[in-house]
KEKE-3310 file (N, C-alpha, C; in steps of 0.2 Angstrom, whole numbers, plus 5000, padded with zeros to 4 digits):
npx = (5004:5002:5005:5000:5002:4994:4991:4978:4970:4957:4943:4933:4939:4947:4938:4932:4943:4946:4933:4932:4943:4940:4928:4931:4939:4952:4959:4958:4954:4953:4960:4957:4965:4965:4962:4980:4995:5006:5023:5033:5043:5039:5040:5052:5048:5045:5032:5016:5003:4986:4981:4973:4976:4978:4978:4980:4976:4982:4982:4995:4993:4985:4991:4998:4988:4980:4990:4991:4977:4975:4986:4981:4969:4971:4970:4981:4996:5008:5007:5009:5015:5018:5024:5024:5029:5020:5028:5023:5007:4992:4985:4971:4966:4972:4966:4953:4955:4959:4947:4938:4942:4939:4946)
npy = (4994:5011:5028:5044:5062:5078:5096:5108:5124:5126:5118:5114:5111:5101:5091:5089:5084:5072:5065:5063:5055:5043:5039:5037:5026:5027:5029:5020:5025:5041:5053:5068:5081:5095:5113:5114:5122:5129:5133:5141:5145:5155:5161:5168:5174:5172:5163:5160:5149:5143:5127:5112:5095:5081:5064:5050:5034:5021:5007:4999:4997:5008:5019:5028:5033:5039:5050:5057:5061:5069:5079:5085:5091:5098:5113:5121:5130:5124:5110:5101:5085:5070:5054:5039:5022:5010:5002:4992:4984:4981:4965:4963:4976:4978:4968:4972:4984:4979:4972:4982:4989:4996:4993)
npz = (5000:4997:5003:5001:5001:5001:5001:5003:5002:5007:5015:5006:4994:4999:5002:4990:4982:4990:4990:4976:4973:4980:4974:4961:4963:4965:4977:4992:5004:5011:5022:5030:5037:5048:5051:5046:5050:5038:5034:5022:5008:4995:4979:4983:4995:5012:5018:5027:5030:5032:5030:5023:5025:5016:5016:5007:5005:4995:4983:4975:4961:4957:4960:4950:4942:4952:4956:4943:4942:4954:4952:4940:4944:4955:4965:4967:4959:4961:4967:4983:4983:4990:4992:5000:5003:5012:5025:5033:5033:5042:5040:5040:5037:5025:5017:5018:5010:4998:4995:4993:4983:4967:4956)
capx = (5000:5005:5001:5001:4999:4994:4988:4974:4969:4951:4939:4929:4944:4949:4932:4931:4948:4945:4927:4933:4948:4937:4922:4934:4943:4960:4961:4953:4953:4957:4959:4958:4967:4966:4968:4986:4999:5012:5027:5037:5045:5035:5043:5057:5046:5043:5024:5013:4996:4982:4979:4970:4981:4974:4982:4977:4978:4981:4985:5000:4991:4981:4995:5000:4981:4979:4994:4989:4971:4976:4989:4977:4963:4973:4969:4988:5000:5013:5005:5013:5013:5023:5021:5029:5027:5019:5032:5019:5000:4989:4982:4964:4965:4974:4961:4947:4957:4958:4940:4934:4945:4936:4951)
capy = (5000:5018:5034:5050:5068:5085:5101:5113:5130:5126:5112:5112:5108:5095:5086:5087:5079:5066:5061:5061:5049:5037:5037:5034:5020:5029:5028:5016:5029:5048:5057:5075:5084:5103:5116:5114:5128:5128:5139:5139:5150:5155:5167:5172:5177:5168:5162:5156:5148:5137:5122:5106:5090:5075:5057:5045:5027:5018:5001:5000:4997:5014:5025:5032:5036:5044:5055:5060:5065:5075:5085:5088:5094:5102:5121:5125:5130:5119:5106:5096:5078:5066:5047:5034:5015:5008:4996:4986:4986:4976:4961:4965:4982:4977:4964:4977:4989:4975:4970:4988:4993:4995:4991)
capz = (5000:4997:5006:4997:5004:4998:5005:4999:5006:5010:5016:5000:4989:5002:5002:4983:4980:4993:4987:4969:4973:4982:4970:4955:4964:4964:4983:4996:5009:5011:5028:5030:5044:5048:5047:5049:5048:5034:5033:5017:5004:4988:4975:4986:5001:5018:5019:5032:5027:5035:5025:5025:5023:5014:5016:5002:5005:4988:4981:4970:4954:4956:4961:4944:4940:4957:4955:4937:4943:4959:4949:4935:4947:4961:4964:4967:4954:4962:4973:4987:4982:4993:4992:5003:5003:5019:5027:5035:5033:5045:5036:5040:5033:5018:5014:5017:5005:4992:4994:4992:4977:4961:4951)
cpx = (5004:5001:5004:4998:4999:4991:4984:4972:4962:4947:4935:4933:4946:4944:4931:4936:4947:4939:4928:4938:4945:4932:4925:4938:4950:4963:4956:4951:4956:4955:4961:4959:4967:4961:4974:4990:5005:5016:5032:5039:5041:5038:5047:5054:5044:5035:5022:5005:4993:4980:4976:4974:4977:4980:4978:4980:4977:4985:4990:4998:4987:4985:4996:4993:4979:4983:4992:4982:4972:4980:4986:4971:4965:4972:4976:4992:5006:5011:5010:5011:5019:5020:5027:5025:5026:5023:5028:5011:4996:4985:4974:4962:4967:4969:4955:4949:4956:4951:4936:4937:4941:4940:4951)
cpy = (5006:5023:5040:5056:5074:5089:5105:5119:5130:5119:5109:5108:5101:5089:5084:5082:5072:5062:5059:5055:5043:5035:5034:5028:5021:5028:5024:5020:5036:5051:5064:5078:5092:5107:5115:5120:5126:5134:5136:5145:5150:5162:5171:5175:5171:5168:5158:5155:5142:5133:5116:5100:5084:5069:5052:5039:5023:5012:5003:5001:5004:5020:5030:5036:5041:5050:5060:5064:5070:5080:5088:5092:5098:5110:5124:5125:5125:5115:5102:5089:5074:5059:5043:5027:5013:5002:4990:4989:4980:4972:4962:4971:4981:4973:4968:4981:4985:4973:4976:4992:4991:4994:4984)
cpz = (5000:5000:5003:5001:4999:5002:5000:5004:5009:5010:5010:4995:4992:5001:4995:4980:4983:4990:4980:4969:4975:4977:4963:4956:4964:4971:4987:5002:5009:5018:5027:5037:5043:5051:5051:5047:5044:5034:5027:5013:4997:4985:4979:4993:5006:5018:5024:5030:5031:5029:5027:5021:5021:5014:5012:5003:4998:4987:4975:4963:4952:4957:4956:4942:4946:4957:4949:4939:4948:4956:4944:4938:4953:4960:4964:4961:4954:4968:4976:4984:4984:4994:4995:5003:5010:5020:5029:5036:5037:5040:5035:5036:5026:5014:5013:5011:4998:4990:4992:4986:4971:4955:4949)
residu = (MET:TRP:ILE:ALA:TRP:THR:THR:VAL:ALA:ASN:ARG:ALA:ASP:ALA:ASP:ARG:LEU:ALA:ALA:ASP:ALA:VAL:ALA:ARG:GLY:LEU:ALA:VAL:CYS:VAL:GLN:ILE:ASP:GLY:PRO:VAL:VAL:SER:HIS:TYR:ARG:TRP:GLU:GLY:ARG:ALA:GLU:ARG:ALA:GLU:GLU:PHE:ARG:LEU:ALA:PHE:LYS:CYS:LEU:PRO:GLU:ARG:LEU:ALA:ALA:LEU:GLU:ALA:GLU:ILE:LEU:ALA:THR:HIS:PRO:TYR:GLU:THR:PRO:GLU:TRP:LEU:VAL:ILE:ARG:ALA:GLU:HIS:VAL:GLY:GLU:LYS:TYR:LEU:SER:TRP:ALA:ARG:GLY:ASN:SER:THR:PHE)
# end
C-alpha cells in the first residue's frame, strides 16, 4: 500500500479531491486533517498559510492514476505531492482495501 499527501487552502477543495479519489477507485481511503499551519518560501518570500492536509491510501496498481488525477485537478500551481510505501499494513486492513477497490 502507498500513502500520498497533499495540501489545499480550504475544506471544500479537500472534500472534493477526497470524494473524487474514492468514487473513482483511485484511493481506498482519504483522511483530511486541519487546518494545519504551513510555513514555506514562495517566489522568494517567507509564507505562512492554514491548509487542509489529505492522506490518500492507495493500492500500488492505482498510484499512477491517482497522481495524474490529483495533479490535474489540484487548485495550486505547484501542489505538494509526497508518496511513501507503507512498510507494514495490517492484514485485515489490507484485505478490506483490496476487497473495496474498484480496480
